C-alpha beads as a LAMMPS data file, in Angstrom:
LAMMPS data file: protein, C-alpha beads

184 atoms
183 bonds

1 atom types
1 bond types

-500.0 500.0 xlo xhi
-500.0 500.0 ylo yhi
-500.0 500.0 zlo zhi

Masses

1 110.0

Atoms # bond

1 1 1 0.017 0.017 0.017
2 1 1 1.290 3.462 -0.875
3 1 1 1.671 5.929 1.927
4 1 1 -0.638 8.950 1.919
5 1 1 1.096 12.297 2.015
6 1 1 -0.127 14.560 4.794
7 1 1 1.065 18.177 4.818
8 1 1 0.988 19.388 8.418
9 1 1 0.475 23.109 9.102
10 1 1 1.085 24.783 12.398
11 1 1 -0.895 27.941 12.987
12 1 1 1.883 29.190 15.255
13 1 1 5.099 30.886 14.043
14 1 1 6.655 30.810 17.512
15 1 1 10.013 28.971 17.789
16 1 1 8.925 26.755 20.681
17 1 1 5.331 26.399 19.515
18 1 1 3.119 23.957 21.363
19 1 1 1.195 23.358 18.086
20 1 1 4.300 22.602 16.154
21 1 1 5.217 20.209 18.965
22 1 1 1.764 18.697 18.506
23 1 1 2.568 18.019 14.839
24 1 1 5.798 16.319 15.859
25 1 1 3.701 14.219 18.242
26 1 1 1.391 13.271 15.301
27 1 1 4.490 12.016 13.461
28 1 1 5.418 9.843 16.489
29 1 1 1.845 8.577 16.870
30 1 1 1.417 7.862 13.164
31 1 1 -0.782 4.724 12.967
32 1 1 0.977 3.822 9.714
33 1 1 0.308 4.520 6.084
34 1 1 0.919 8.269 6.434
35 1 1 3.945 10.323 5.465
36 1 1 3.531 13.467 7.566
37 1 1 5.510 16.433 6.264
38 1 1 5.571 19.554 8.466
39 1 1 5.357 22.840 6.613
40 1 1 7.955 25.259 7.830
41 1 1 7.405 28.389 5.670
42 1 1 4.099 30.053 6.636
43 1 1 6.027 33.069 7.932
44 1 1 7.350 33.662 4.397
45 1 1 3.903 34.239 2.954
46 1 1 2.987 37.839 2.292
47 1 1 -0.400 38.974 3.549
48 1 1 -3.014 37.948 1.046
49 1 1 -3.464 40.673 -1.566
50 1 1 -5.626 40.046 -4.580
51 1 1 -3.385 42.331 -6.649
52 1 1 -0.507 39.876 -5.990
53 1 1 -2.680 36.827 -6.781
54 1 1 -1.767 36.723 -10.503
55 1 1 -0.457 34.089 -12.828
56 1 1 2.880 34.713 -11.148
57 1 1 2.232 34.967 -7.417
58 1 1 5.088 35.376 -4.875
59 1 1 7.540 32.427 -4.715
60 1 1 6.450 31.441 -1.201
61 1 1 2.829 31.250 -2.342
62 1 1 3.685 29.113 -5.392
63 1 1 5.698 26.759 -3.133
64 1 1 2.914 26.368 -0.542
65 1 1 0.304 25.840 -3.211
66 1 1 2.449 23.133 -4.802
67 1 1 2.894 21.346 -1.483
68 1 1 -0.801 21.498 -0.773
69 1 1 -1.703 20.244 -4.262
70 1 1 0.738 17.349 -3.875
71 1 1 -0.672 16.352 -0.480
72 1 1 -3.373 13.739 -0.124
73 1 1 -4.573 15.497 3.046
74 1 1 -3.811 18.249 5.518
75 1 1 -3.285 18.156 9.280
76 1 1 -3.651 21.586 10.954
77 1 1 -2.614 22.307 14.535
78 1 1 -3.945 25.671 15.632
79 1 1 -3.375 27.808 18.666
80 1 1 -6.104 30.221 19.743
81 1 1 -5.514 33.989 19.269
82 1 1 -8.261 36.178 20.661
83 1 1 -10.749 33.258 20.528
84 1 1 -10.081 32.627 16.869
85 1 1 -7.598 31.411 14.224
86 1 1 -4.116 32.950 14.099
87 1 1 -3.525 35.425 11.304
88 1 1 -0.680 33.403 9.723
89 1 1 -2.870 30.328 9.405
90 1 1 -5.826 32.268 7.978
91 1 1 -3.451 33.944 5.524
92 1 1 -2.173 30.553 4.261
93 1 1 -5.786 29.349 3.837
94 1 1 -6.608 32.509 1.862
95 1 1 -3.704 31.953 -0.506
96 1 1 -4.571 28.250 -0.933
97 1 1 -8.240 28.799 -1.451
98 1 1 -7.786 31.405 -4.154
99 1 1 -5.520 29.193 -6.242
100 1 1 -6.885 28.524 -9.783
101 1 1 -8.433 25.180 -8.782
102 1 1 -9.330 26.116 -5.170
103 1 1 -6.778 23.768 -3.724
104 1 1 -8.739 23.118 -0.524
105 1 1 -11.983 22.138 -2.287
106 1 1 -12.465 18.450 -1.532
107 1 1 -9.139 18.158 0.369
108 1 1 -9.356 16.063 3.533
109 1 1 -8.346 18.103 6.562
110 1 1 -7.922 17.148 10.220
111 1 1 -7.771 19.771 12.949
112 1 1 -6.025 19.604 16.343
113 1 1 -4.846 22.231 18.797
114 1 1 -2.893 22.765 21.939
115 1 1 -2.955 25.576 24.464
116 1 1 -1.510 26.138 27.899
117 1 1 -4.952 27.398 28.921
118 1 1 -8.051 25.456 29.924
119 1 1 -9.759 25.397 26.485
120 1 1 -7.096 23.761 24.319
121 1 1 -7.937 25.961 21.265
122 1 1 -11.580 24.840 21.041
123 1 1 -12.806 28.247 19.917
124 1 1 -10.103 28.542 17.238
125 1 1 -11.017 25.091 16.018
126 1 1 -14.610 26.074 15.730
127 1 1 -13.711 29.130 13.697
128 1 1 -11.332 27.039 11.559
129 1 1 -13.979 24.489 10.798
130 1 1 -16.243 27.304 9.556
131 1 1 -13.525 28.711 7.330
132 1 1 -12.629 25.328 5.914
133 1 1 -16.265 24.493 5.217
134 1 1 -16.629 27.773 3.340
135 1 1 -13.757 26.823 0.977
136 1 1 -15.045 23.312 0.418
137 1 1 -12.526 21.280 2.431
138 1 1 -13.572 17.859 3.713
139 1 1 -13.018 18.278 7.479
140 1 1 -12.711 15.269 9.727
141 1 1 -15.433 15.770 12.329
142 1 1 -14.376 13.365 15.098
143 1 1 -12.452 12.974 17.241
144 1 1 -11.831 16.546 18.445
145 1 1 -8.268 16.941 19.655
146 1 1 -7.904 19.843 22.121
147 1 1 -4.842 19.474 24.305
148 1 1 -5.526 21.892 27.153
149 1 1 -2.861 22.714 29.806
150 1 1 -0.404 21.463 27.147
151 1 1 2.562 22.821 29.088
152 1 1 2.160 19.834 31.389
153 1 1 0.970 17.294 28.733
154 1 1 3.217 17.960 25.727
155 1 1 6.978 18.232 25.581
156 1 1 8.817 20.681 23.280
157 1 1 10.070 17.761 21.169
158 1 1 6.578 16.391 20.543
159 1 1 5.863 13.773 23.168
160 1 1 2.293 13.735 24.387
161 1 1 2.562 12.578 28.008
162 1 1 -1.187 12.410 28.429
163 1 1 -2.325 9.024 27.113
164 1 1 -5.892 10.192 26.523
165 1 1 -4.781 13.025 24.250
166 1 1 -2.286 10.721 22.528
167 1 1 -5.039 8.251 21.810
168 1 1 -7.335 10.930 20.405
169 1 1 -4.537 12.226 18.146
170 1 1 -3.835 8.720 16.872
171 1 1 -7.587 8.250 16.249
172 1 1 -7.683 11.579 14.384
173 1 1 -4.893 10.414 12.129
174 1 1 -6.693 7.181 11.462
175 1 1 -9.871 9.083 10.599
176 1 1 -7.875 11.348 8.288
177 1 1 -6.310 8.415 6.524
178 1 1 -9.756 6.871 6.077
179 1 1 -11.209 10.116 4.631
180 1 1 -8.195 10.588 2.311
181 1 1 -8.474 7.023 1.070
182 1 1 -12.165 7.520 0.245
183 1 1 -11.372 10.797 -1.560
184 1 1 -8.624 9.216 -3.781

Bonds

1 1 1 2
2 1 2 3
3 1 3 4
4 1 4 5
5 1 5 6
6 1 6 7
7 1 7 8
8 1 8 9
9 1 9 10
10 1 10 11
11 1 11 12
12 1 12 13
13 1 13 14
14 1 14 15
15 1 15 16
16 1 16 17
17 1 17 18
18 1 18 19
19 1 19 20
20 1 20 21
21 1 21 22
22 1 22 23
23 1 23 24
24 1 24 25
25 1 25 26
26 1 26 27
27 1 27 28
28 1 28 29
29 1 29 30
30 1 30 31
31 1 31 32
32 1 32 33
33 1 33 34
34 1 34 35
35 1 35 36
36 1 36 37
37 1 37 38
38 1 38 39
39 1 39 40
40 1 40 41
41 1 41 42
42 1 42 43
43 1 43 44
44 1 44 45
45 1 45 46
46 1 46 47
47 1 47 48
48 1 48 49
49 1 49 50
50 1 50 51
51 1 51 52
52 1 52 53
53 1 53 54
54 1 54 55
55 1 55 56
56 1 56 57
57 1 57 58
58 1 58 59
59 1 59 60
60 1 60 61
61 1 61 62
62 1 62 63
63 1 63 64
64 1 64 65
65 1 65 66
66 1 66 67
67 1 67 68
68 1 68 69
69 1 69 70
70 1 70 71
71 1 71 72
72 1 72 73
73 1 73 74
74 1 74 75
75 1 75 76
76 1 76 77
77 1 77 78
78 1 78 79
79 1 79 80
80 1 80 81
81 1 81 82
82 1 82 83
83 1 83 84
84 1 84 85
85 1 85 86
86 1 86 87
87 1 87 88
88 1 88 89
89 1 89 90
90 1 90 91
91 1 91 92
92 1 92 93
93 1 93 94
94 1 94 95
95 1 95 96
96 1 96 97
97 1 97 98
98 1 98 99
99 1 99 100
100 1 100 101
101 1 101 102
102 1 102 103
103 1 103 104
104 1 104 105
105 1 105 106
106 1 106 107
107 1 107 108
108 1 108 109
109 1 109 110
110 1 110 111
111 1 111 112
112 1 112 113
113 1 113 114
114 1 114 115
115 1 115 116
116 1 116 117
117 1 117 118
118 1 118 119
119 1 119 120
120 1 120 121
121 1 121 122
122 1 122 123
123 1 123 124
124 1 124 125
125 1 125 126
126 1 126 127
127 1 127 128
128 1 128 129
129 1 129 130
130 1 130 131
131 1 131 132
132 1 132 133
133 1 133 134
134 1 134 135
135 1 135 136
136 1 136 137
137 1 137 138
138 1 138 139
139 1 139 140
140 1 140 141
141 1 141 142
142 1 142 143
143 1 143 144
144 1 144 145
145 1 145 146
146 1 146 147
147 1 147 148
148 1 148 149
149 1 149 150
150 1 150 151
151 1 151 152
152 1 152 153
153 1 153 154
154 1 154 155
155 1 155 156
156 1 156 157
157 1 157 158
158 1 158 159
159 1 159 160
160 1 160 161
161 1 161 162
162 1 162 163
163 1 163 164
164 1 164 165
165 1 165 166
166 1 166 167
167 1 167 168
168 1 168 169
169 1 169 170
170 1 170 171
171 1 171 172
172 1 172 173
173 1 173 174
174 1 174 175
175 1 175 176
176 1 176 177
177 1 177 178
178 1 178 179
179 1 179 180
180 1 180 181
181 1 181 182
182 1 182 183
183 1 183 184
């Protein structure tokens, strides 16, 4: 069986991001059959500007669009900024959704999030689901992975010390693989 390619996007640009660590945890908890590639270049994207969205968009945009097009599915780990999606993540979605073919239309997407607070990015995930539905992505509904108090449950190098959260993340990856296989 060929591995499915999953492009993993962290909504955080911070060097020691909990959500980037969560993507590393996903790699470690991979149930098999998935090649998880973590996107590193969201900070290079200019703010979405329709005047720049031409046949020759900025290099960083072209590169991101190519990686999304090549991926069988996306895994997004989002922090929560002011009860919503971080600007860098929304910007990446804007650039992807305005590509000539609407790269997110029909693309399987799984969402997770980590926060040192008590809500684990649940409000950001709700907003993200709404955005992704608007652009036609096929969002995995269950399980919901919200790692709250992540500073005590997730190490900087991507080890989920909370077995419940680890199990949910593994189940989310399994559901994403199932959805991506159906969409192929």
